[in-house]
Residue, then its C-alpha position, 0 to 999 in steps of 0.5 A: m560223119p554218121i549215116k542218117w535217114v530222113l523219114h516222113w509221116q505218110p497219113n492214111a488216105g482220108t486222114t491228116v497229121n495232128t499233134q496227137i500222132l506226134t505225141e504218140v510217136s515221141q512216146c513210142v521212142e521213149s517206150i523202146n528206151g530212147v533217152k531224151e537229150g534235148r531239142w533239134k531244129a532244121t529250116l527249109s525255105f522255098y525261093k522264088p526269083m525276083l523277076r523284072e520281066q515275067a517272060n524270064a520266069l522259065e529261065f529260073p528253077r521252080d524248086f529252088l530250096g535252101i536248107s539250114l541244119q543244126e549240125q552245121p550252123n555255119k553252112y547253108y545248103f541249096v538244092i535244085r531237085g529238077q537239075r539234081l544240084i546240091l551246093e554248100a555255102e557259108s551261112s552268110i549267103q542268106t544275107i547276101m541274097e537278101k541284099l541282092q534281091s535276086y530271090k525271095t523266100r516264098v515259104a519257110l518251114n521249121f522242122e523242130g522237136f526232140q533228140y533221143q539216144l538209143g544205143d548207137f542210134q540217135l532219133r530226132v522226132g519233130k513237127v513241120v510248121p511254117i515259120h511264125s505259125e503253129s499250123l502242123r504240116g507234117i511230121v519228120m524223123e531223123m534216124e542216125y547210126l553213129p558208128i558207120s559213115s558209108w551209105e552202102k554199108s549202113h543199109q542192112i543195119m538201118g533197114e533192120f532198125f527201121d523194121i523194129w521201129q515200124e513194129a513198135l509203132a504199129k502197136r499204137s494203131l496210128p492212122g499212117h506210117f513213116v516212109h523212107i524214100e531214098p534219093i539217088l544220091s549219085e545223081f547229085g554227084l554225092s559219094d558213098q561217104y556221108t556228109s551234110q549234103h546227103t542230109a540236105v538232099q534227103y530233106a528236099s526229097i521228103m518235102a517234094q513227097m509231102i507236097a505231092t501227098a497234100q496235093s493228092a489229098q486236096a484233089v480227093r477232097n475237091 
């Protein structure tokens, strides 16, 4: 499976994300000869346990995420970051969880936008919005290199392409930049050969980062 980096937009201090930035980012992809190929979407849900007694709350993980990816429509991925756990299940697990009423969705977010082809690279640029809302919470980008599936071997070429991309974007003087935060995949028991589980872990990592950024911005405003 081709290697992929999942990046998120880090706004400059005192600024927030807006649709104009998303438009400019998309235009930038096209300016470096990215060919639009269609839409893409991923969904991430935060779960909370349905507790009979509040005293049991500490027994359950706080950051329990479920992720569905367009590349694997029949699969569903659970990530518990605190315990470094990643689990792949059949997508029907979501229905089972609803029926069992053991966990319920606290917040669900869509990552959605457009996919672009750029030589051996595929770029996906999209917005982060709550389901049933158009309130923009962030901007994400998937950067995929089709010929390589080894995490280690791809590092140099991914890093070089990321630098080229940042340079192209810098010319637009936008109030922020894309960040690549690399989770320590071995902590999750993942090997060097890339899989959709690697993608799910990256989504969980950028989500934690986006929440931390939003909270620190909130603290500054207060």
